[in-house]
C-alpha positions in Angstrom: 110.5 125.9 178.8 112.6 124.1 176.0 113.2 120.9 178.2 109.6 120.9 178.9 108.6 121.1 175.2 111.0 118.2 174.3 109.9 116.0 177.0 106.3 116.7 176.0 107.3 116.0 172.2 109.1 112.7 173.3 105.8 111.3 175.0 103.9 112.1 172.2 105.7 110.5 169.9 105.8 107.4 172.1 102.2 107.3 171.7 102.1 108.3 168.1 103.9 105.5 167.1 102.2 102.9 169.2 99.0 101.3 168.0 95.6 101.8 169.8 95.7 100.8 173.4 93.8 97.7 174.5 92.5 97.0 178.1 95.2 97.2 180.5 96.8 93.9 181.7 99.3 93.5 184.5 102.2 92.0 182.7 104.2 91.8 186.0 106.0 92.9 189.1 109.7 93.7 189.2 112.7 94.7 191.3 115.5 96.8 189.9 118.9 98.2 191.1 121.9 100.0 189.7 124.0 102.9 189.6 123.1 106.7 188.9 125.9 109.2 187.6 124.4 112.5 188.6 125.2 116.3 188.7 123.5 119.7 188.9 123.1 122.0 186.1 122.0 125.7 185.2 123.1 129.1 184.9 123.8 129.3 188.7 125.9 126.2 188.8 129.8 126.4 188.6 132.4 123.7 188.0 130.4 120.8 189.4 131.4 117.1 188.5 129.4 114.0 188.3 128.9 112.1 191.4 128.1 108.1 191.4 125.2 106.7 193.7 123.0 103.8 194.1 119.5 103.7 193.0 116.9 100.5 193.6 113.3 100.0 193.8 110.1 98.4 192.7 107.9 98.8 189.3 104.7 97.3 187.8 104.2 97.0 184.1 101.0 97.2 182.6 100.3 96.0 179.1 98.3 98.0 176.3 98.4 95.9 173.4 101.4 94.3 171.9 103.6 97.2 171.5 102.7 99.3 174.3 102.9 99.4 178.1 102.9 101.7 181.1 105.2 101.1 183.7 104.9 103.2 187.2 107.9 102.8 189.5 109.1 103.6 193.0 112.7 104.2 193.2 115.2 105.4 195.9 117.7 107.5 193.9 121.2 109.0 195.2 121.9 112.4 193.1 124.1 115.4 193.8 127.8 116.4 192.7 131.1 117.1 193.6 133.4 120.1 193.3 137.2 119.7 193.7 139.7 123.1 194.0 143.3 122.2 193.7 145.1 118.6 193.9 146.3 116.0 196.3 146.0 116.4 200.1 146.0 120.2 200.1 142.6 120.2 197.7 139.1 121.5 198.7 136.5 118.9 198.2 132.8 119.5 198.6 130.3 116.6 198.0 126.8 117.4 197.8 124.5 114.4 198.6 120.9 114.4 197.7 118.5 111.5 198.3 115.2 111.2 196.5 112.3 108.8 196.5 111.6 109.1 192.8 108.1 107.9 191.4 108.5 107.8 187.1 105.4 106.8 185.0 106.9 105.6 181.9 105.2 105.1 178.8 107.0 102.1 176.8 107.1 101.1 173.3 108.3 97.6 172.5 110.4 97.6 169.2 110.4 94.6 166.9 113.9 93.2 167.3 113.7 89.6 167.9 111.2 87.0 169.4 112.4 86.6 172.7 114.8 89.8 173.2 112.1 92.5 173.9 113.6 95.8 173.1 111.8 99.1 174.1 112.3 102.8 174.2 110.3 104.7 177.1 109.7 108.1 178.6 107.6 109.8 181.1 107.4 112.4 183.9 109.5 111.5 187.0 108.6 113.6 190.1 110.8 113.1 193.3 110.4 113.7 196.7 114.0 115.0 198.7 113.8 113.1 201.7 117.7 114.2 202.6 120.1 116.9 201.6 123.4 117.5 203.0 127.1 118.8 201.8 130.2 117.3 203.0 133.7 119.5 202.8 137.2 118.4 203.2 140.2 120.4 203.6 143.4 120.2 205.2 142.4 117.0 206.9 139.3 118.9 208.4 135.9 117.1 207.5 132.7 119.1 208.1 128.9 118.0 207.2 126.0 120.2 207.1 122.3 120.0 206.0 120.9 121.9 203.1 117.9 123.6 204.3 117.5 126.0 201.0 116.4 123.2 198.6 112.9 122.3 197.2 111.1 119.2 198.8 109.8 118.4 195.3 111.8 117.9 192.1 110.0 117.8 188.9 111.9 115.6 186.5 111.2 114.0 183.2 113.0 110.5 182.3 113.9 108.8 178.9 115.8 106.1 177.8 115.9 102.4 176.3 116.1 98.8 177.7 116.0 95.1 176.9 113.9 92.3 178.4 115.6 88.9 178.3 113.8 85.6 179.3 114.9 84.1 182.4 113.3 81.0 184.1 109.6 82.1 184.6 110.3 85.9 184.2 112.5 88.2 182.7 115.8 90.4 183.3 115.4 94.0 182.6 118.2 96.4 181.8 117.6 99.7 180.7 119.5 102.9 180.7 118.1 106.1 181.0 118.6 110.1 181.8 116.5 112.0 184.1 116.5 115.9 183.7 115.1 118.1 186.4 112.6 120.6 184.9 112.5 123.1 187.6 115.3 124.7 190.1 116.3 123.0 193.3 116.7 126.1 195.2 113.8 127.8 197.1 115.1 131.1 195.6 113.0 131.0 192.1 115.8 132.9 190.6 118.4 130.5 190.9 118.8 128.1 188.0 120.0 124.9 189.6 118.7 121.5 188.1 119.4 117.8 188.6 120.7 115.5 185.8 121.2 111.8 186.5 122.3 109.0 183.9 121.1 105.7 185.4 121.8 101.8 184.4 119.4 99.8 186.1 119.1 95.9 186.0 116.1 94.1 187.6 113.7 91.2 187.4 110.2 91.0 186.0 108.2 88.3 187.7 
């Protein structure tokens, strides 16, 4: 409940700081790609480590005046976690690989930094569809992989972060750093508290 309240407050703060919105204007279409450092958190999670994965996708930016924009995105994101017990070749290693199609809808507030360099902060809901879930275990030279069937098909998340837009040719290079927190449990068992979390660095181009 606390995370949901914080997410709502963050979005409200962006809207409160922004001027009154004007008629929506398409600022551009973009592509982006990067890396996500993901893990799972919650009361029912034990000693998990971060796992690096790829993320890429497309986005549209709609201007609502000089300082405010809305940016829907469609991203492929690799999440999950790692667990290691022991050292060296005798260690037990478990990697949970979760692949999502994520659909953030971000409210962007541009900051007056420099005339050509556009800095912004953003926040918004980030629902995601689970398209593949599996776990791989390695122990004593043996490797096994199996599907995870006890996870929810939809993950409700919230993303927040900051970024830059740098003029390049006829468009702009975009860089953003964001954290996406899962607001609901991944497990089909509602009493289990297991939630996604991912810190992502994305570089793109706005045409």
